[in-house]
C-alpha positions in Angstrom: -88.4 69.8 40.9 -88.2 66.7 40.2 -89.3 65.9 43.6 -92.7 67.2 43.1 -93.1 64.2 40.9 -93.5 60.8 41.6 -90.9 59.3 40.1 -89.9 56.5 42.5 -90.1 53.2 40.5 -92.1 50.1 42.9 -89.1 47.5 43.4 -89.7 44.6 41.0 -89.0 42.2 44.1 -92.7 43.4 45.4 -94.3 42.5 42.4 -92.3 39.1 42.4 -93.2 38.5 46.0 -96.6 38.2 45.1 -96.4 34.9 43.3 -97.1 31.7 45.2 -94.5 30.0 43.7 -91.1 32.1 43.8 -88.2 30.9 45.1 -85.2 32.2 47.3 -83.2 32.1 43.7 -85.4 34.3 41.7 -85.3 36.9 44.3 -81.6 36.6 44.8 -81.2 37.5 41.0 -82.8 41.1 41.3 -80.4 43.7 41.1 -81.9 45.5 44.0 -82.4 42.8 46.7 -79.6 43.8 49.0 -80.6 47.4 48.8 -84.2 46.5 49.6 -83.3 44.3 52.3 -80.7 47.1 54.1 -83.7 49.5 53.4 -85.8 46.3 55.7 -88.6 46.0 52.8 -91.2 44.2 54.6 -92.4 41.9 52.1 -88.4 40.7 51.3 -87.6 40.6 55.0 -90.5 38.1 56.0 -89.7 35.8 52.7 -86.3 35.8 53.8 -87.2 34.7 57.8 -89.1 31.7 56.3 -87.3 28.6 57.6 -86.2 27.0 54.3 -85.0 30.4 52.9 -82.6 30.7 56.0 -81.5 27.2 56.0 -80.5 27.7 52.1 -78.9 31.4 52.8 -76.7 29.6 55.3 -76.1 26.4 53.3 -75.0 28.9 50.2 -72.2 30.1 52.5 -71.0 26.8 54.0 -70.8 24.6 50.8 -68.7 24.2 48.1 -70.8 25.0 44.9 -71.7 23.0 42.0 -68.4 22.0 39.7 -70.5 22.1 37.1 -71.5 26.1 37.2 -69.9 28.4 35.1 -66.9 30.1 36.8 -68.0 33.4 36.9 -71.5 32.7 38.3 -70.2 30.1 40.8 -70.3 31.8 43.9 -72.6 34.7 42.9 -75.2 33.6 45.4 -72.6 32.8 48.0 -71.7 36.0 48.0 -76.0 37.1 48.0 -76.2 35.3 50.7 -73.4 36.4 53.0 -74.1 39.9 51.6 -78.2 39.3 53.4 -77.1 37.3 56.7 -74.7 40.6 57.2 -76.8 43.4 55.8 -77.3 43.7 59.9 -81.2 43.3 59.9 -82.2 42.5 63.6 -84.9 40.2 62.4 -82.6 38.1 60.7 -79.7 38.6 63.6 -82.1 37.0 65.8 -83.1 34.4 64.0 -79.5 33.1 63.5 -78.4 33.6 66.3 -81.3 31.9 68.3 -81.6 29.0 66.1 -79.6 26.3 67.3 -80.5 24.4 64.4 -78.8 27.4 61.6 -76.2 27.9 64.0 -75.0 24.1 64.0 -75.3 24.3 60.0 -72.7 27.4 60.3 -70.6 25.7 62.5 -70.5 22.6 59.9 -67.8 24.5 57.9 -65.3 24.5 60.7 -65.6 20.3 60.6 -64.4 20.4 56.9 -60.7 19.2 56.3 -58.0 21.3 55.7 -57.1 23.5 53.6 -60.7 25.5 53.6 -61.8 27.5 50.9 -60.8 30.8 51.5 -63.5 33.0 50.1 -66.4 30.4 51.5 -64.5 30.5 54.7 -64.2 34.6 54.7 -68.0 34.6 53.9 -68.5 32.3 57.3 -66.0 34.4 59.2 -68.0 37.4 58.4 -71.7 36.0 59.5 -70.1 34.7 62.6 -68.2 38.0 63.7 -71.5 39.8 62.7 -73.2 37.3 65.3 -70.5 37.6 68.1 -70.9 41.6 67.8 -74.5 41.5 67.9 -75.5 37.8 70.1 -72.5 37.7 71.8 -74.0 36.0 74.9 -75.7 33.3 72.7 -72.7 32.8 70.3 -70.4 32.6 72.9 -72.7 30.1 75.0 -72.8 27.8 71.9 -69.3 27.5 70.7 -68.1 26.8 74.5 -70.6 23.8 74.2 -68.8 22.5 71.3 -65.6 20.6 72.9 -63.5 20.8 69.5 -63.8 24.6 68.7 -60.5 25.3 69.7 -59.2 22.3 68.0 -60.8 23.0 64.9 -59.6 27.0 65.0 -55.7 25.6 65.4 -56.3 23.2 63.4 -58.0 26.0 60.8 -54.9 28.4 61.8 -53.3 28.4 58.2 -56.6 30.1 56.7 -56.6 33.9 56.9 -60.3 34.3 57.8 -59.9 32.1 60.8 -57.4 33.8 62.5 -59.4 37.1 61.7 -62.2 35.2 63.4 -60.2 34.5 66.5 -58.8 37.7 66.7 -62.6 39.5 66.6 -63.6 37.2 69.5 -61.0 38.6 71.3 -61.8 42.3 70.5 -65.4 42.4 69.9 -67.3 40.7 72.5 -68.8 42.9 75.2 -69.7 44.1 78.1 -65.7 43.6 80.0 -66.9 40.7 82.1 -68.0 38.6 79.1 -64.6 39.5 77.4 -62.8 38.1 80.9 -64.7 34.7 80.8 -64.1 34.4 76.9 -60.4 35.4 78.0 -60.2 32.5 81.0 -62.1 30.0 78.7 -59.5 30.2 76.2 -56.9 30.1 78.5 -57.7 27.0 79.5 -58.2 25.6 76.4 -54.4 26.3 76.2 -54.7 28.4 73.0 -51.9 29.9 73.3 -49.5 26.3 73.7 -51.0 25.0 70.8 -50.7 28.5 68.8 -47.1 27.9 70.0 -46.4 24.4 68.5 -47.5 25.9 65.4 -44.7 27.6 65.1 -42.0 24.6 64.1 -39.9 23.4 61.4 -42.9 20.2 60.8 -45.5 23.1 60.1 -45.9 25.0 56.9 -45.2 28.8 56.2 -49.2 29.8 56.0 -49.6 28.4 59.7 -46.0 29.7 60.7 -47.1 33.2 59.6 -50.7 33.1 60.8 -49.9 31.6 64.0 -47.4 34.6 64.7 -49.7 36.9 63.8 -52.3 35.7 65.9 -49.7 36.0 69.4 -48.4 38.9 68.2 -51.9 40.7 68.1 -52.8 38.9 71.4 -50.1 40.5 73.3 -50.6 43.8 71.7 -54.2 43.8 72.3 -54.1 42.6 75.9 -52.0 45.5 76.7 -53.6 48.1 75.1 -56.6 46.8 77.0 -54.9 46.9 80.1 -54.0 50.8 79.5 -57.6 51.4 78.6 -59.3 49.8 81.4 -57.7 51.1 84.7 -60.1 49.5 87.8 -59.4 45.9 86.0 -58.2 43.9 88.6 -58.2 40.7 86.6 -54.9 40.2 84.9 -55.2 38.9 81.1 -54.5 35.5 81.5 -53.9 35.1 77.6 -50.7 37.8 78.3 -49.4 35.8 81.4 -49.0 33.1 79.8 -47.7 34.1 76.9 -45.0 36.4 78.8 -43.7 32.7 81.0 -40.4 31.4 80.6 -41.7 28.2 79.6 -43.9 29.7 76.9 -40.6 31.3 76.0 -38.2 28.4 76.1 -40.9 26.5 73.9 -40.7 28.7 71.4 -36.7 28.6 71.3 -36.9 25.2 71.3 -39.0 24.6 68.2 -36.5 26.3 66.2 -33.2 25.6 68.0 -33.9 22.1 68.3 -35.3 21.0 65.4 -34.4 21.7 61.5 -33.4 24.8 60.8 -36.6 26.5 59.2 -36.1 30.1 58.3 -39.6 30.6 58.1 -40.5 29.6 61.8 -37.3 31.4 63.0 -38.5 34.8 61.3 -41.8 33.9 63.2 -40.4 33.2 66.6 -38.2 36.4 66.4 -41.4 38.7 65.6 -43.4 37.4 68.6 -40.0 38.1 70.8 -39.5 41.3 69.4 -43.5 42.6 69.9 -42.7 40.7 73.6 -39.3 43.1 73.5 -41.8 45.9 72.5 -41.8 48.3 75.7 -43.1 51.4 74.4 -46.5 53.0 75.4 -49.3 52.7 73.2 -49.9 55.5 71.0 -53.6 56.5 72.0 -54.5 60.2 72.2 -52.8 62.5 74.5 -49.6 60.0 75.2 -46.5 60.1 74.1 -44.0 57.1 73.0 -41.5 56.7 75.8 -37.7 57.4 74.4 -35.4 54.5 72.9 -34.1 52.7 75.9 -36.9 54.1 78.6 -39.8 51.8 79.3 -43.0 52.5 80.8 -43.4 50.8 84.2 -46.3 49.1 82.9 -45.1 47.5 79.8 -41.5 46.8 81.2 -39.6 43.8 79.4 -40.3 40.8 81.8 -37.3 39.4 83.4 -38.6 35.7 82.4 -38.5 36.6 79.1 -35.1 37.9 79.4 -34.0 34.7 81.1 -35.6 32.5 78.5 -33.8 34.3 75.6 -30.4 34.7 77.4 -29.1 31.2 77.0 -29.8 31.0 73.7 -28.1 34.1 72.2 -25.3 31.9 71.5 -27.8 29.8 68.8 -28.3 33.2 67.8 -25.3 34.3 67.4 -24.4 31.5 65.4 -27.2 32.0 62.6 -25.1 35.4 62.1 -22.3 33.1 61.0 -24.3 30.1 59.3 -27.5 31.2 58.5 -29.7 28.9 56.9 -28.8 27.6 53.4 -29.6 30.5 50.6 -29.0 30.4 46.9 -26.9 32.9 45.5 -28.2 36.1 44.7 -27.0 38.1 41.4 -27.7 41.7 41.4 -27.0 44.9 39.4 -23.8 45.7 41.1 -22.0 41.9 42.1 -23.0 38.6 43.0 -24.3 37.8 46.7 -22.6 34.4 48.3 -24.4 34.7 50.7 -27.2 37.2 50.9 -27.5 38.9 54.2 -31.3 36.8 54.2 -34.4 37.2 56.3 -32.9 35.3 59.1 -29.9 37.2 59.9 -31.7 40.9 59.1 -34.2 39.4 61.8 -31.7 38.2 64.3 -29.8 42.0 64.1 -33.4 43.5 65.0 -33.6 41.3 67.7 -30.1 42.2 69.1 -31.3 46.0 68.8 -34.5 45.1 71.1 -32.0 43.0 73.7 -29.7 46.0 73.7 -32.8 48.3 74.8 -33.6 46.6 77.7 -29.9 47.5 78.8 -29.6 44.5 81.0 -26.0 43.3 82.2 -26.5 39.5 81.7 -27.7 40.2 78.2 -25.1 43.3 77.5 -22.2 40.8 79.1 -23.1 37.8 76.7 -23.2 39.6 73.7 -19.6 41.0 74.7 -18.6 37.3 75.0 -19.7 36.2 72.0 -18.7 39.4 70.4 -22.3 40.0 68.6 -21.1 43.4 67.9 -17.9 43.0 66.3 -19.9 39.8 63.5 -22.6 42.7 63.1 -20.3 45.3 62.2 -18.7 43.4 59.8 -21.8 42.4 57.9 -22.5 46.1 57.9 -19.2 46.9 55.7 -19.6 43.7 54.1 -23.2 44.0 52.6 -23.0 47.6 51.2 -25.7 48.3 49.2 -28.4 46.7 52.2 -29.9 49.6 53.9 -32.4 47.6 56.1 -29.3 46.4 57.7 -27.4 49.4 58.1 -30.7 51.2 60.0 -30.2 47.9 62.4 -26.4 48.7 63.2 -27.2 52.2 63.8 -29.5 51.9 66.2 -27.4 49.3 68.0 -24.2 51.7 68.0 -26.3 54.9 68.6 -28.4 53.1 72.0 -24.8 51.6 73.3 -23.0 55.5 72.8 -26.4 57.1 74.7 -27.3 54.5 77.3 -26.1 54.7 81.1 -24.1 51.7 82.3 -26.3 48.4 82.7 -27.4 48.2 86.8 -25.4 44.9 88.0 -27.4 42.6 90.1 -24.5 42.8 93.0 -22.1 46.2 92.9 -19.0 45.3 94.3 -17.7 46.8 97.1 -14.4 48.3 95.0 -17.0 49.8 92.5 -19.2 51.6 94.7 -17.0 54.6 95.4 -16.1 55.2 91.6 -18.4 56.3 88.4 -19.4 52.6 86.7 -18.4 52.4 83.1 -20.1 50.8 80.2 -19.3 47.5 79.4 -20.3 47.6 75.7 -18.9 51.2 75.0 -15.2 49.7 76.2 -15.5 46.2 73.8 -16.9 48.7 71.0 -13.7 50.7 71.3 -11.1 48.1 72.2 -12.2 44.8 70.5 -14.2 46.3 67.6 -11.7 49.4 66.9 -15.0 51.0 66.4 -13.1 54.3 65.4 -10.5 52.6 62.8 -12.7 51.0 60.9 -14.7 54.4 60.4 -12.0 56.2 59.3 -10.5 53.0 57.0 -14.4 52.8 55.2 -14.4 56.4 54.8 -11.0 56.1 53.4 -11.5 53.2 51.2 -14.9 55.0 50.0 -13.2 57.8 49.0 -10.4 56.1 46.8 -12.8 54.5 44.9 -14.8 57.5 43.7 -11.5 58.9 42.8 -11.1 56.0 40.5 -14.9 56.4 39.3 -16.7 54.4 41.2 -19.7 55.0 43.4 -20.2 56.0 46.6 -21.0 53.2 48.8 -24.3 52.7 50.1 -23.8 53.0 53.9 -22.3 56.4 53.7 -25.0 57.9 54.9 -25.4 55.8 58.0 -21.7 56.3 58.2 -21.9 59.7 58.6 -24.7 59.5 61.2 -22.6 57.1 63.1 -19.7 59.2 63.5 -21.9 62.4 64.3 -23.3 60.2 67.0 -19.7 59.3 68.6 -18.8 63.2 68.1 -21.9 64.3 70.1 -21.5 61.9 72.6 -18.0 62.6 73.4 -19.0 65.8 73.9 -22.5 66.0 75.8 -23.5 62.4 76.1 -23.9 60.8 79.6 -21.0 58.5 79.0 -18.3 61.1 77.7 -15.4 60.7 79.5 -15.3 57.2 79.2 -15.6 58.2 75.1 -13.1 60.7 75.8 -11.0 57.8 77.9 -10.9 55.0 75.0 -9.9 57.5 71.8 -6.8 58.7 74.2 -6.2 55.2 74.6 -5.7 53.9 70.9 -2.5 54.1 68.7 -1.4 57.8 68.4 -1.4 57.2 64.6 -5.2 56.0 64.6 -5.9 59.0 67.2 -4.7 61.6 64.6 -6.6 59.8 61.7 -9.7 60.5 63.4 -8.9 64.2 64.6 -8.1 64.9 61.0 -11.2 62.7 60.0 -13.8 64.9 62.2 -11.9 68.3 61.7 -11.7 67.8 57.8 -13.9 65.4 56.1 -17.0 64.7 58.3 -16.9 68.4 58.7 -17.3 69.1 55.4 -19.6 66.3 55.2 -21.9 67.5 57.6 -21.5 71.7 55.7 -22.8 70.2 52.5 -25.9 68.4 54.4 -27.0 71.5 56.5 -27.4 73.9 53.7 -30.5 75.7 53.8 -32.5 75.1 51.0 -35.1 78.4 52.0 -33.6 81.0 54.5 -35.5 84.3 55.1 -32.9 86.5 54.2 -33.0 89.1 51.5 -32.8 87.7 48.2 -29.1 89.1 46.8 -27.8 88.2 43.5 -26.8 84.4 42.5 -23.3 85.7 42.1 -20.8 86.4 45.0 -18.6 88.9 43.4 -20.7 92.6 42.9 -20.9 94.1 39.7 -21.4 97.9 39.6 -23.8 98.4 36.2 -23.3 102.0 37.1 -19.9 102.2 35.9 -21.2 101.5 32.5 -21.0 104.4 29.9 -24.5 104.7 28.0 -24.6 107.2 25.0 -26.3 110.4 25.0 -28.9 109.2 22.9 -29.9 106.6 25.9 -30.4 108.9 28.9 -33.5 107.0 29.5 -32.0 103.8 29.4 -29.7 105.0 31.8 -32.3 106.4 34.2 -33.8 103.2 33.9 -30.7 101.1 35.0 -30.1 103.2 37.8 -33.7 102.7 38.5 -33.3 99.1 39.0 -29.9 99.2 40.9 -32.4 100.3 43.6 -32.5 98.2 46.7 -35.0 95.4 46.1 -37.6 95.0 49.1 -40.6 93.4 49.9 -42.5 96.0 48.2 -40.5 96.4 45.1 -43.1 94.9 42.7 -45.6 97.8 44.2 -42.6 100.4 43.5 -41.9 99.4 39.9 -44.2 100.4 37.1 -47.7 101.9 37.8 -50.3 100.9 40.4 -53.8 100.2 39.6 -54.5 103.0 41.8 -53.0 105.8 39.8 -55.6 105.0 36.7 -58.1 105.7 39.1 -60.2 109.3 39.7 -58.0 111.1 41.8 -60.5 112.3 43.9 -61.5 108.3 44.8 -57.8 107.9 45.6 -56.6 109.4 48.7 -53.5 107.9 49.1 -52.0 107.7 46.0 -48.0 107.5 46.7 -46.7 110.8 44.3 -42.9 110.5 45.3 -42.5 107.1 44.2 -40.2 107.6 41.3 -38.7 110.6 42.8 -35.1 109.1 42.7 -35.3 108.8 39.1 -33.4 111.3 37.1 -34.8 112.0 33.7 -32.6 114.9 32.8 -31.9 115.3 29.0 -28.5 116.5 27.7 -29.2 117.9 24.2 -27.6 119.8 22.0 -30.4 121.5 20.1 -29.9 124.9 22.7 -30.3 127.0 19.1 -33.9 125.6 18.3 -34.9 125.8 21.6 -34.2 129.4 21.7 -35.9 130.0 18.5 -39.2 128.0 20.0 -39.2 129.8 23.7 -38.6 133.7 21.6 -41.7 132.5 19.4 -44.1 131.3 22.0 -42.9 134.6 24.3 -44.1 136.7 21.4 -47.6 134.9 21.1 -47.7 134.9 24.7 -47.0 138.9 24.9 -50.7 139.7 24.4 -52.1 138.0 27.8 -49.3 139.5 29.4 -50.4 142.9 27.8 -54.3 143.1 27.7 -56.5 144.5 30.3 -59.5 143.2 31.6 -61.7 143.9 29.0 -59.5 141.1 27.0 -61.6 138.4 25.8 -60.6 134.9 27.5 -59.2 132.5 25.0 -61.4 129.7 26.8 -65.1 131.4 26.8 -67.6 130.0 24.9 -68.2 131.2 21.7 -71.1 131.3 18.6 -70.2 129.9 15.9 -71.5 131.3 12.7 -72.1 128.3 9.6 -71.3 129.4 5.9 -73.5 128.4 4.1 -73.5 125.1 2.0 -72.0 125.7 -1.0 -68.8 127.0 1.0 -68.5 123.9 3.2 -65.1 122.4 2.8 -65.1 118.9 1.7 -65.2 116.0 4.6 -61.4 115.4 3.4 -60.4 119.0 4.9 -61.1 120.6 7.8 -64.4 121.1 8.8 -66.6 124.0 10.5 -65.3 123.0 13.8 -62.2 123.6 13.4 -62.2 126.8 11.6 -64.3 127.7 14.6 -60.9 126.9 17.3 -58.9 128.5 14.7 -60.8 132.0 15.0 -60.5 131.5 18.4 -56.9 131.6 18.5 -56.2 134.7 16.4 -56.4 137.9 18.7 -60.0 139.6 17.0 -63.5 139.3 17.8 -65.5 138.0 15.2 -69.8 137.4 15.4 -69.1 134.8 12.4 -66.1 132.4 11.0 -66.2 131.5 7.0 -64.3 128.6 6.2 -63.3 130.3 2.9 -61.5 133.3 4.7 -58.1 131.2 6.1 -55.4 131.1 4.4 -53.4 128.6 2.6 -50.9 127.7 5.0 -53.7 128.1 8.1 -55.5 125.8 6.8 -55.7 121.7 8.6 -53.9 118.7 7.1 -55.7 115.7 7.4 -53.8 112.3 8.2 -56.0 109.5 8.9 -58.7 111.6 10.9 -56.4 113.6 12.7 -55.9 117.2 11.8 -53.1 119.4 12.7 -53.2 123.0 12.8 -49.9 124.5 11.4 -47.8 128.2 12.1 -49.6 129.5 15.0 -47.9 128.4 18.0 -50.0 130.2 20.6 -51.8 127.1 20.9 -51.7 123.5 18.9 -55.2 122.2 18.3 -55.5 118.5 17.3 -58.7 117.6 15.6 -59.9 113.9 15.4 -63.3 113.3 12.9 -65.2 110.4 12.1 -68.1 110.0 9.9 -71.1 108.5 11.2 -74.5 107.1 10.0 -77.6 107.6 11.6 -81.0 106.6 10.7 -83.8 109.6 9.9 -85.8 108.5 12.4 -83.6 109.5 15.2 -81.0 112.0 13.9 -79.4 113.1 17.1 -78.9 109.4 18.2 -75.1 108.7 17.1 -72.9 105.3 17.3 -69.8 107.5 19.0 -69.3 106.5 22.3 -68.4 109.6 23.6 -71.9 110.5 23.5 -73.4 107.4 25.3 -71.1 107.8 27.9 -70.6 111.8 28.0 -73.5 114.2 29.2 -73.6 116.8 26.2 -74.4 120.5 26.5 -76.4 121.3 23.4 -75.0 124.6 21.7 -77.5 125.6 19.5 -76.6 129.1 17.9 -78.8 129.2 15.1 -82.0 128.8 17.2 -82.5 125.0 15.5 -83.6 123.8 18.8 -86.9 126.2 18.4 -89.9 124.0 18.2 -88.7 121.5 15.8 -92.0 121.1 14.8 -93.8 122.9 12.5 -97.4 123.0 11.0 -96.6 120.8 8.3 -96.1 118.4 11.0 -92.0 116.8 10.2 -90.0 117.0 13.1 -87.0 118.5 10.7 -87.1 121.9 10.1 -88.0 122.7 6.5 -85.8 124.1 3.6 -86.0 124.9 -0.1 -83.8 123.1 -2.3 -82.6 123.9 -5.7 -85.1 121.3 -6.7 -88.0 122.8 -5.4 -88.1 119.5 -2.3 -87.8 119.7 0.7 -84.5 119.2 2.4 -83.6 118.9 6.1 -81.5 121.1 7.7 -78.1 120.9 9.4 -77.5 120.3 13.1 -74.8 121.1 15.5 -74.3 119.2 18.9 -70.8 120.8 20.7 -69.2 120.5 24.2 -66.1 122.0 25.4 -64.3 120.2 28.1 -61.6 121.9 30.2 -59.0 119.3 31.8 -55.7 121.1 33.2 -54.3 123.0 30.6 -55.5 121.5 27.7 -58.7 122.5 26.1 -61.0 119.6 24.5 -64.1 120.7 22.0 -66.5 118.0 21.1 -68.8 118.7 18.2 -71.3 116.7 16.2 -72.5 117.8 12.8 -75.7 116.2 11.4 -76.1 116.0 7.4 -79.9 115.4 7.0 -79.7 115.1 2.9 -76.9 112.8 3.1 -77.9 111.0 6.4 -74.2 111.1 8.2 -72.5 112.6 10.9 -69.3 114.2 11.4 -67.8 113.6 15.0 -64.9 115.8 16.0 -62.7 116.7 18.8 -60.1 119.3 19.2 -57.6 119.3 21.7 -55.9 122.8 22.1 -53.2 122.9 24.8 -50.6 126.1 25.7 -47.3 126.5 24.2 -45.7 125.6 27.7 -47.1 122.3 27.5 -46.2 121.5 24.1 -42.5 122.9 25.1 -42.6 120.0 27.5 -44.0 117.3 25.5 -41.3 118.1 22.9 -38.1 118.3 24.8 -39.4 115.0 26.6 -39.6 113.6 23.4 -36.0 114.8 22.3 -37.2 116.8 19.3 -35.9 120.0 20.6 -38.7 122.2 20.2 -38.6 121.5 16.2 
């Protein structure tokens, strides 16, 4: 194998490092420098640990490359330097984390004015991140000594790599006490308040997006950490600051008290949505809470809702007058104005507020008629499925949630079941049922006129089904039934007709089973009786086959049809062959050739009589006989019948003979030859089929032929002429010597035969060797009793002819 040989080529780096004046760039130009570094090549690692080399590596990733360098190799050395410093070699990590001069040179990158080079920023963030993971105490101690660190991080928060570095500090620092110290330090530096101030109209979109994403990740990571660390007594200071009412109020003030900016509005709503997330973290072994339910550890902080409630009118105003958007042309029409990202996120916020199921929030939404405005948008923007799914979520929660508890229960309501104010508003003020029926009818009218099905119809179907379901089985069922009964009678009748007609038909179409476990039936609903079709008398087999096809199709139908592979195996080896597979098939043939059959049977009876009258001394026709050959001059040509055929013919006659001559056959009893097959005529006692084949052979091996039968059959040699006597006379030849007319030596013919009885059919195989012409004639005879012949002729439809 190849590893037996010394095929490992010595790296050129080793040879290069032996030079006294080798430079860092020369080493970095080698293709396998990274591989050798990760493999901790001692010479290479020692070279990189040199003070000048380490300083150059840090310089490459913190300083802009020369502008005169070709663009495609401009960042070659910074990239390789970053990979070398982050190859996770302990010696390099130790040198870089413990050398304050190198850390100061690395930290100097943050002191550049924004915007930072995004590629170099990624190199810087990657190097510092691995140092935080490998040398957390040293790096945290170094950064805490830098008073402007948090200011610089906030200053460059618009660069994604810097945002990643900030999140890395919150997740990768271990152990837990050290992480808690970092959280306290960052909270003392008011990093949350600084990030909140980044989300306002005066800042650019990159700062809006990255600051919002940073705050959202802090919320999620802090909650996940609280769930994982059960024994942690100290709360997360950053999360506590974010959930304070004044922090949320500051966020809302940044977007409503100043110029409206869609990027800032969307970013603030993203933060609020993250604060409203009440689902349990999707850790292994834990399930998410159902909609409308809250886990006690992550329930919505009441202070957040109190900060949002006074601003609901501002969010409602955004639905009516969103930030200015340009007219949008679409394939089906013009949107003026389009829904826009602002209004879509406001609807998402309303859905989250409804999930909190707070009485004060619900009451404010009812007073503002926010739900009515949202429904108007649903039916106006018929192709905006992002909007449709949010409206469906809102209506589904309203119908399924129990009534929101009030802070102070009136005495008059303590003895009566509480009703949902949102459901009452939805059915009375918003005319929920009437709008569904009208929208459905309007869509059907447009489709009847050749228009397209509206894009919200699928969601409208599910909303209607939600009403029907909650009316029957929901917690607010009695209230929904009462509200439906109070709508005008005409509208109520339309609703009842709609749910029993159009909605039921739609549900039926939508719930069709694409695949079922029932037996497969005909694709046609009408049963067609193919048995009534009349077939011609000559098509009896087709009729039988048709009857077979009409059998019940079951799982094992394929096994019942045709032949099984086991049927072609040896009967002794197969003990479970189903013999009755085709027992139900009737192959009866109706033929009118009765005269021919009678004549054939009469003839057969005359010939078979000899078997019935013969005594015990009668010779068995299947016994082996000695064969006597005629002289060579009396042999028939190869195109006629051969010795073997004549021998077979002699067995069919009821006369005992010791020898047989081919010339004694009458003209009518001779064989006809057609393409190697010979058929015996005028003798119905037994029919003989003879197949002959001319085979050439080599005189060196006269008994070997090319016949596959000989190779596969163990043949017994019949030698009536004694040619198998000692084959080698004194002359030394292994052929029998004879005299020819010319006085030369000729080689005598040889005959090898084998008789096989297979049931009622007898097969005789013979091989005649002609040494003179160096050829061999291979013949096979099939002798069948008349009963078998009769059966074959009847099945072939020949009527015994």
